C-alpha positions, 0 to 999 in steps of 0.5 A: 510518543516518539515515532519514526517514519521510513521514507520509502523512495522510488525513482527520486519519489516517495511511495504514496505510503509513506506519506500517509504514514506522516499523518497516521505518526503525527496523531501520535506524537513527535514525528521524524522520518528517514530516508536511504540515499534519496535526497531528491525523495526526502525534499518532497517529503519535507514540503509535507511537514516531514523532518527527514534525515537522509542516511548515505550509506552508499548502498541501497540494498536490503542489508545494507538499509537494515544495518543503517536503520539499525545503527539509526534507530539505537541512536536516537530511540524512537518507541514506534517505527512505522513502514508502509505494507510494501514488499520492501517494507514487508522485508525491512520491518521484521529484521529489524523487529527480530534485532531489537527482541520487538514485536512487529504488527503486520497490514495495519489498518488503524493506529491510534493512542490506547490505555496500553499504549499504541492499538493497532487494527488489521484484517485478519481471516482473509479480511473477513473480521478486523483484530485490535492488538496492542504491543508491549515493549520499550519499541514497537515496528509495524507495515501500514497498509497502503491508503489507509490514512490521507496524505498530510497537508502541506508543511514546513519540513526540513531534509539533513544528510547523514554519512552512515557507512555499513561495514562490510560484515552486514552485507550478505549479499552483494549485487554485481549487477542488475537488469530493469524489467520492462513491464507495464507500469500499473499503480494500483496501490496509489489509485483512487479509482480501479474498474476491475474485470473478472471471470465474469466478464467472459472473453477478452473482447468484453473486458475491453468494457472494463479498460474503457469505464476505467479511462473515463474515470481516470481510473486505473484497471484491475483483475481478478486471478482468474481474469488474468488466468484467461490472459485478459489483463497481465499480472501486474493488474491483479488485485487480491491477496495474491496480487495487491492490496488497494484502498482506493476511493473507489472501487468497481468490481464487474463479474467478480464474485468475491472469492476471499483471496479478492475481498480481502484485498479491496476490503480497504476501499472506501466506497464499493461498487458490485456489478453480478447478475448471481444475487447470492455472490459474495461480492455483495456482501461488502458492496456499498452498491450493488447491481444485479445484472449482466455486466456485459449489458450494465456497462455499455450503458454505464460508459454512454451515461458518462460520455452523456455528462463529459 
């Protein structure tokens, strides 16, 4: 099977989820990769064994990328095209699937060879069940949830550039100017450790305990929707269905009840620790370790113990 991986880039670096796709692709067959415009990012993917073609479109808009990728896919004829489950990936994949009259699986967490082709596993019904599916047809498209696969080991790869001019009539919108938003940079999707605070933290002062624990563990601060609405953290920290879908190695939920919308965003975490005074809280249903108690009393003890061991 020939698999094409789309290398999404940001500020001359490949997005973490795109690199993980290389691992998934190598397990399926022949792997090649494509990036748009960003040669420096492509070089960083190449050191992980990727053979990357950089399409020089002169325009990195979604319309231009869709048109350039469509032409390139027709040229090399892969059987499967993989995108990271980012906002851009979830925009490009269905666009291209429609143009090829193909199916598109979204938010996959596992991809493996099956009896009837490639088998995809994805969470459904808010993460309460796992759905297994196969898609028929000569070509398939899929977006993959970040953190579902390990980053590949270093290996020899290559980078080549290819002119891919886009016809003017393919551009439905033209970017006249862009203003960069000055916002807090929070990499929840790429974090290995996330400490999240929920409504159970009580107030903004107590929420600082979450921030301190995250700092001690070298992690990132997350927040549930109620905590965001209370103003204890900015929306950039929101974890869950209406925030960021995460899959860290360690996820610590502090005062989080475990609403379905939140659980569906963290179900891919490797190890979940939950702290809540309500022993019937739904968060305990998915936790590897559950601590029943007042989070405002437990966190200071946990922080103190970690400081002793540093």
